[in-house]
C-alpha positions as CSV (number, residue, x, y, z in Angstrom):
1,X,-76.1,70.0,16.2
2,X,-79.8,69.9,17.3
3,X,-82.0,67.0,16.5
4,X,-85.1,65.5,18.0
5,X,-86.3,62.2,19.5
6,X,-90.1,62.5,19.4
7,X,-90.8,66.1,20.6
8,X,-87.7,66.1,22.8
9,X,-84.6,68.0,21.7
10,X,-81.4,66.0,21.4
11,X,-77.8,67.1,20.8
12,X,-75.9,65.3,18.1
13,X,-72.2,66.0,18.7
14,X,-69.1,63.9,18.3
15,X,-67.3,62.4,21.2
16,X,-64.1,60.4,21.9
17,X,-65.6,57.5,23.9
18,X,-69.0,56.0,23.9
19,X,-69.5,55.7,27.7
20,X,-68.7,59.4,28.4
21,X,-70.7,60.6,25.3
22,X,-73.7,58.5,26.2
23,X,-73.8,59.8,29.8
24,X,-73.2,63.5,28.8
25,X,-75.4,63.7,25.7
26,X,-78.1,61.1,26.1
27,X,-78.7,60.0,29.7
28,X,-77.9,63.0,31.9
29,X,-79.6,65.8,30.0
30,X,-83.0,63.9,30.2
31,X,-82.4,63.0,33.8
32,X,-81.7,66.7,34.6
33,X,-84.9,67.7,32.8
34,X,-86.9,65.0,34.7
35,X,-85.6,66.3,38.0
36,X,-86.2,70.0,37.0
37,X,-89.8,69.0,36.1
38,X,-90.3,67.1,39.3
39,X,-90.8,63.7,37.5
40,X,-87.7,62.3,39.3
41,X,-86.6,63.5,42.7
42,X,-83.0,64.6,43.3
43,X,-82.5,61.7,45.7
44,X,-83.8,59.2,43.1
45,X,-81.5,60.7,40.4
46,X,-78.5,59.2,42.2
47,X,-79.3,55.7,40.9
48,X,-79.0,56.9,37.3
49,X,-75.9,59.0,38.1
50,X,-74.2,56.0,39.6
51,X,-74.8,54.0,36.4
52,X,-73.3,56.9,34.4
53,X,-70.2,57.0,36.6
54,X,-69.8,53.2,36.0
55,X,-70.4,53.3,32.2
56,X,-66.7,52.7,31.3
57,X,-66.9,49.3,33.1
58,X,-70.5,48.6,32.1
59,X,-70.3,49.4,28.4
60,X,-68.5,46.3,27.2
61,X,-65.6,46.3,24.7
62,X,-65.0,49.5,22.8
63,X,-66.1,49.5,19.2
64,X,-66.3,52.1,16.5
65,X,-69.5,54.2,16.3
66,X,-72.3,52.8,14.2
67,X,-75.1,54.7,12.4
68,X,-78.2,54.3,14.6
69,X,-81.8,54.8,13.8
70,X,-82.0,56.5,17.2
71,X,-85.8,56.0,17.8
72,X,-86.1,52.3,16.9
73,X,-89.3,51.2,18.6
74,X,-91.9,48.9,17.0
75,X,-94.0,51.8,15.8
76,X,-91.1,52.9,13.6
77,X,-90.7,49.5,12.0
78,X,-93.1,48.8,9.2
79,X,-93.6,45.2,8.3
80,X,-94.6,44.9,4.6
81,X,-96.8,42.3,3.0
82,X,-93.9,41.7,0.7
83,X,-91.8,40.5,3.6
84,X,-89.6,43.5,3.6
85,X,-89.1,45.8,6.7
86,X,-89.0,49.5,6.4
87,X,-87.8,51.9,9.1
88,X,-89.4,55.4,9.5
89,X,-89.0,58.5,11.7
90,X,-85.3,58.3,12.4
91,X,-83.4,60.3,15.0
92,X,-80.2,59.2,13.3
93,X,-76.8,59.6,15.0
94,X,-73.6,57.7,15.6
95,X,-73.5,55.6,18.7
96,X,-73.2,52.1,20.1
97,X,-75.0,49.5,18.0
98,X,-76.5,47.7,20.9
99,X,-78.7,50.8,21.6
100,X,-81.2,50.3,18.8
101,X,-81.5,46.6,19.6
102,X,-82.2,47.5,23.3
103,X,-84.9,49.9,22.3
104,X,-86.6,47.3,20.1
105,X,-86.6,45.0,23.2
106,X,-87.9,47.8,25.4
107,X,-91.1,48.5,23.5
108,X,-91.8,45.0,22.2
109,X,-90.9,44.2,18.7
110,X,-92.7,41.4,16.9
111,X,-90.2,38.8,15.7
112,X,-87.5,40.2,18.0
113,X,-85.8,36.9,18.3
114,X,-85.6,36.7,14.5
115,X,-84.3,40.2,14.3
116,X,-81.6,39.5,16.9
117,X,-80.6,36.2,15.3
118,X,-80.2,38.0,11.9
119,X,-78.2,40.7,13.5
120,X,-76.0,38.2,15.2
121,X,-75.4,36.4,11.9
122,X,-74.6,39.6,10.0
123,X,-72.6,41.5,12.7
124,X,-72.1,39.5,15.9
125,X,-72.4,41.6,19.1
126,X,-69.7,41.4,21.8
127,X,-70.1,38.8,24.5
128,X,-72.3,39.8,27.4
129,X,-74.5,42.2,25.3
130,X,-77.7,40.9,26.9
131,X,-76.4,42.1,30.3
132,X,-76.0,45.6,28.9
133,X,-79.5,46.0,27.5
134,X,-80.7,48.0,30.5
135,X,-77.9,50.4,30.2
136,X,-78.9,51.2,26.7
137,X,-82.6,51.5,27.7
138,X,-81.9,54.3,30.1
139,X,-81.9,56.9,27.4
140,X,-85.3,56.2,25.8
141,X,-86.8,55.6,29.2
142,X,-85.7,59.0,30.5
143,X,-86.8,60.7,27.2
144,X,-90.2,59.1,27.8
145,X,-90.2,60.2,31.4
146,X,-89.7,63.8,30.3
147,X,-92.4,63.5,27.6
148,X,-94.9,61.3,29.3
149,X,-94.3,61.3,33.1
150,X,-93.7,59.3,36.2
151,X,-94.5,55.8,34.9
152,X,-91.5,55.9,32.6
153,X,-89.3,57.5,35.3
154,X,-90.1,54.6,37.6
155,X,-89.1,52.1,34.9
156,X,-85.8,54.1,34.3
157,X,-85.1,54.0,38.0
158,X,-85.8,50.3,38.3
159,X,-83.4,49.7,35.4
160,X,-80.7,51.8,37.0
161,X,-81.1,50.1,40.3
162,X,-80.9,46.7,38.6
163,X,-77.6,47.3,36.8
164,X,-74.8,45.3,38.3
């Protein structure tokens, strides 16, 4: 099923395990496009590919898919004068629930600490989730590299190189 994140096409298909699905349908398609477009060199791509190979060990404990906003950056979060928050412009799909939170952190969300505390209270994340934030940020960084160029590619490569 075709969908979009911003102006970039995105495939929404089901999968049996999150690490494999995330690599195949989120990270690697945008990495390939960035390489084809010359935004990332073939030699640099190896850093991201190594993270994808290690995703089964990096992803944390398995959990059922959650409904994700899919494009949850601060610009898609409207803070109402009434104190309510509204989310707009979704690229909804099923995935790992840490992904939306990592994207909020990537692009700077006001009150992020309060959002994370509320999330932890309502549906606690698995231990070590903060160490996995970079893994979840590879997808939006590579999408932005495809759409907006080398600056985002450099950030994606830095994240990939920092994953331990």
